[in-house]
C-alpha positions as CSV (number, residue, x, y, z in Angstrom):
1,X,124.6,120.9,95.7
2,X,124.4,120.0,99.4
3,X,128.0,118.8,99.6
4,X,130.5,121.3,101.0
5,X,133.5,121.8,98.7
6,X,136.6,124.0,98.9
7,X,136.7,126.6,96.1
8,X,139.7,128.7,95.5
9,X,138.7,131.9,93.7
10,X,140.5,135.0,92.5
11,X,138.9,138.4,91.8
12,X,136.7,138.6,88.7
13,X,135.5,142.1,89.5
14,X,136.4,145.7,88.8
15,X,137.7,148.6,90.8
16,X,136.7,152.3,90.5
17,X,138.6,155.1,92.2
18,X,139.3,158.8,91.7
19,X,139.9,162.2,93.2
20,X,137.3,164.8,94.1
21,X,138.4,168.5,93.8
22,X,137.0,172.0,93.6
23,X,137.4,174.5,90.7
24,X,140.7,175.6,92.1
25,X,142.0,172.1,92.2
26,X,141.9,171.7,96.0
27,X,140.7,168.3,97.2
28,X,137.2,168.0,98.7
29,X,137.0,165.6,101.7
30,X,133.8,164.0,103.0
31,X,132.0,164.2,99.7
32,X,129.2,161.6,99.3
33,X,129.9,159.3,96.3
34,X,127.2,157.0,94.9
35,X,127.7,154.2,92.4
36,X,124.6,152.8,90.8
37,X,124.3,149.8,88.5
38,X,122.3,150.5,85.4
39,X,121.4,146.8,84.9
40,X,120.5,145.7,88.4
41,X,119.9,149.0,90.3
42,X,122.4,148.0,93.0
43,X,123.7,151.1,94.8
44,X,127.0,151.5,96.7
45,X,128.0,154.6,98.6
46,X,131.2,155.9,100.2
47,X,132.8,159.1,101.3
48,X,136.0,160.7,100.0
49,X,138.9,160.8,102.6
50,X,141.0,163.7,103.7
51,X,143.0,163.6,100.5
52,X,139.8,163.7,98.4
53,X,140.1,160.1,97.3
54,X,137.3,157.6,96.9
55,X,137.4,153.9,96.0
56,X,135.0,151.1,95.2
57,X,136.4,147.6,95.3
58,X,134.9,144.3,94.0
59,X,132.5,145.9,91.6
60,X,130.6,143.6,89.3
61,X,131.5,144.2,85.6
62,X,128.8,146.3,83.8
63,X,127.6,149.9,83.2
64,X,127.2,152.3,86.1
65,X,126.2,155.9,87.0
66,X,128.5,157.8,89.3
67,X,127.1,160.7,91.4
68,X,129.1,163.0,93.8
69,X,127.6,165.4,96.3
70,X,129.2,167.9,98.7
71,X,128.0,170.9,100.7
72,X,128.3,174.1,98.7
73,X,128.9,172.4,95.4
74,X,126.7,171.3,92.5
75,X,126.1,167.6,92.1
76,X,128.4,165.8,89.7
77,X,127.0,163.0,87.6
78,X,128.8,160.7,85.1
79,X,126.7,158.1,83.3
80,X,127.3,155.0,81.4
81,X,130.7,154.1,83.0
82,X,131.8,150.8,81.7
83,X,133.7,148.8,84.3
84,X,135.5,145.6,83.2
85,X,136.7,142.6,85.1
86,X,140.2,142.8,86.5
87,X,140.6,146.4,85.5
88,X,141.2,149.3,88.0
89,X,139.4,152.3,86.4
90,X,139.8,155.9,87.3
91,X,137.1,158.6,87.3
92,X,138.0,162.0,88.8
93,X,135.3,164.6,89.7
94,X,135.8,168.3,89.7
95,X,132.9,170.0,91.5
96,X,131.5,173.4,90.6
97,X,130.4,175.9,93.3
98,X,126.6,176.2,93.5
99,X,123.4,174.7,94.8
100,X,123.5,171.0,95.5
101,X,120.2,170.5,93.8
102,X,121.8,171.6,90.5
103,X,123.3,168.7,88.6
104,X,126.4,168.9,86.3
105,X,126.4,165.9,84.0
106,X,129.6,165.0,82.2
107,X,129.9,162.7,79.2
108,X,133.7,161.9,79.4
109,X,134.4,158.2,79.5
110,X,136.0,156.5,82.5
111,X,139.7,156.2,82.1
112,X,140.5,152.5,81.5
113,X,144.1,152.6,82.7
114,X,145.6,149.9,85.0
115,X,147.6,152.2,87.3
116,X,147.6,150.0,90.3
117,X,149.5,147.1,88.8
118,X,151.8,146.6,85.8
119,X,149.6,143.8,84.3
120,X,149.4,143.4,80.6
121,X,146.6,141.8,78.5
122,X,143.2,142.8,77.4
123,X,139.4,142.4,77.8
124,X,137.2,140.9,75.2
125,X,133.9,142.7,75.6
126,X,130.4,141.5,74.9
127,X,130.2,143.1,71.4
128,X,133.3,141.2,70.3
129,X,132.0,137.9,71.8
130,X,128.7,138.1,70.1
131,X,129.7,139.6,66.7
132,X,133.0,138.1,65.9
133,X,132.9,134.7,64.1
134,X,134.0,131.8,66.4
135,X,133.7,128.4,64.8
136,X,133.9,126.5,68.0
137,X,131.5,128.8,69.8
138,X,134.0,129.3,72.7
139,X,134.6,133.0,73.5
140,X,138.0,132.0,75.1
141,X,139.3,131.4,71.5
142,X,139.1,135.2,71.0
143,X,142.1,135.5,73.3
144,X,144.1,135.1,70.0
145,X,143.2,138.7,69.3
146,X,145.2,139.9,72.4
147,X,148.9,140.8,71.8
148,X,151.3,138.0,72.8
149,X,148.9,135.2,72.2
150,X,149.5,132.8,69.4
151,X,147.9,129.6,68.2
152,X,149.0,126.2,69.6
153,X,147.2,124.1,67.1
154,X,149.1,120.9,67.3
155,X,149.4,120.8,71.1
156,X,147.5,118.4,73.3
157,X,144.8,120.2,75.3
158,X,141.3,121.6,75.3
159,X,141.1,125.0,73.6
160,X,144.5,126.2,74.8
161,X,147.1,128.4,73.2
162,X,150.6,129.8,73.6
163,X,151.2,133.1,75.4
164,X,154.6,134.9,75.1
165,X,156.2,131.6,74.0
166,X,155.0,129.6,77.0
167,X,153.4,126.2,76.8
168,X,149.6,125.9,76.6
169,X,149.8,123.9,79.8
170,X,151.1,127.0,81.6
171,X,147.8,128.9,81.2
172,X,145.4,129.3,84.1
173,X,141.7,129.2,83.2
174,X,139.0,130.6,85.4
175,X,135.2,131.0,85.4
176,X,134.0,133.9,87.5
177,X,137.3,133.7,89.4
178,X,136.9,130.0,90.1
179,X,139.5,127.5,88.8
180,X,138.6,125.8,85.6
181,X,141.7,123.9,84.6
182,X,141.7,120.4,83.1
183,X,144.5,118.8,85.2
184,X,144.9,115.8,82.9
185,X,145.6,117.3,79.5
186,X,145.6,121.1,80.2
187,X,143.2,123.6,78.9
188,X,139.7,124.3,80.2
189,X,137.8,121.7,82.2
190,X,134.5,123.2,81.2
191,X,133.9,125.3,78.1
192,X,131.1,127.8,77.9
193,X,130.0,127.5,74.3
194,X,127.0,129.9,74.3
195,X,128.5,133.3,73.6
196,X,125.3,135.1,74.8
197,X,125.9,133.6,78.3
198,X,129.3,135.4,78.6
199,X,129.7,139.0,79.7
200,X,133.4,139.3,78.9
201,X,136.7,137.5,78.9
202,X,139.6,139.0,80.8
203,X,143.0,137.9,79.5
204,X,146.1,138.7,81.5
205,X,149.3,137.8,79.7
206,X,152.0,139.0,82.1
207,X,152.8,140.9,85.3
208,X,149.6,139.9,86.9
209,X,149.1,139.9,90.7
210,X,150.4,137.1,92.9
211,X,146.8,136.3,93.9
212,X,146.5,134.2,90.7
213,X,149.6,132.2,91.1
214,X,149.7,128.6,89.7
215,X,151.3,129.1,86.3
216,X,153.6,131.3,84.3
217,X,151.3,131.6,81.2
218,X,148.2,133.6,80.8
219,X,145.3,134.1,83.3
220,X,142.1,133.8,81.3
221,X,138.9,134.6,83.3
222,X,135.5,134.0,81.7
223,X,132.8,136.3,83.3
224,X,129.3,135.0,82.9
225,X,126.3,137.3,82.5
226,X,124.2,138.1,85.5
227,X,120.5,138.9,85.7
228,X,119.0,142.3,85.5
229,X,115.8,144.0,86.7
230,X,114.2,143.5,83.3
231,X,113.4,140.3,81.3
232,X,115.7,139.7,78.5
233,X,116.8,136.8,76.3
234,X,118.6,135.8,73.1
235,X,118.4,133.1,70.5
236,X,121.0,132.0,67.9
237,X,121.4,129.5,65.2
238,X,124.7,128.5,63.5
239,X,125.0,126.4,60.3
240,X,128.5,125.1,59.6
241,X,129.2,123.3,56.4
242,X,132.3,121.6,55.0
243,X,131.8,123.2,51.6
244,X,134.1,126.1,52.3
245,X,136.6,124.0,54.4
246,X,140.2,123.2,53.2
247,X,141.8,119.8,53.7
248,X,143.7,119.4,57.0
249,X,147.1,117.8,57.1
250,X,145.6,114.4,58.0
251,X,142.8,114.6,55.4
252,X,145.3,115.3,52.7
253,X,146.6,111.7,53.2
254,X,143.3,110.3,52.0
255,X,143.3,109.8,48.2
256,X,139.5,110.1,47.9
257,X,139.5,113.5,49.6
258,X,142.5,114.7,47.6
259,X,140.7,113.9,44.3
260,X,137.6,115.7,45.7
261,X,139.6,118.7,46.6
262,X,137.8,119.4,49.9
263,X,136.5,117.4,52.9
264,X,133.6,115.0,52.7
265,X,130.1,116.6,52.8
266,X,128.8,117.4,56.2
267,X,126.9,120.1,58.2
268,X,126.6,121.0,61.8
269,X,123.7,122.9,63.2
270,X,123.9,124.6,66.6
271,X,121.0,126.2,68.4
272,X,121.4,128.3,71.6
273,X,119.5,130.7,73.8
274,X,119.5,132.5,77.0
275,X,116.8,133.9,79.4
276,X,117.3,136.3,82.3
277,X,115.2,138.4,84.6
278,X,114.7,139.7,88.1
279,X,114.3,137.7,91.3
280,X,111.3,139.0,93.2
281,X,111.2,138.8,97.0
């Protein structure tokens, strides 16, 4: 921990931007914009520019509340904005004339459109990571649900796959924006096999920014969960049995297993848990 090392990292965060306008559609400059994290209470502020534009860069993935205030207008509030890693989200605010103490709350969802770059891919959110069945307990395997990703079952590597026809060795794996590639046999150098410890998995299959570089395959970024201002935890148990397994191509060469019709008896029991909470000064 005390040894200095060089770490090359790419962005694993989100971007939120938008335009602030009045009821007539004219832009509102110098409006105060506040972005508050619902999990951690972190507050970031900025002002809209002369064109009525605001922007927050390097935002940690999670849920946020957005508030906009300007002289002569009612306060604009949008809650439960979901910001995802590697995605530039857009939230425009149209202010109504009135007292600034009056709050206008909107329920429209943030627009999850990547308008700043032609990147293709998808984000595997926390609900999918926790609820979808993954036999190897590695959320990165859910990248197979993203268009353009196909299995690479017989290739040499650690939990890798083919993207748009490229080799599994062409993929670039990251953890929180830090390189996580096994340089010997390709794939992930370290695999996070506790789904509850992962916030989301960002999979970029093509047209990603030059900041990633390295390879022509996919860019797969695992975003780990951060703490919050409240104590929380999870516990899980997985029982895997060979009773419902089919014979693999190599097992079908063993006469005893062929006569049995299924693999030899065996079970695997996996326990996992997480614990998180606030850090008090």
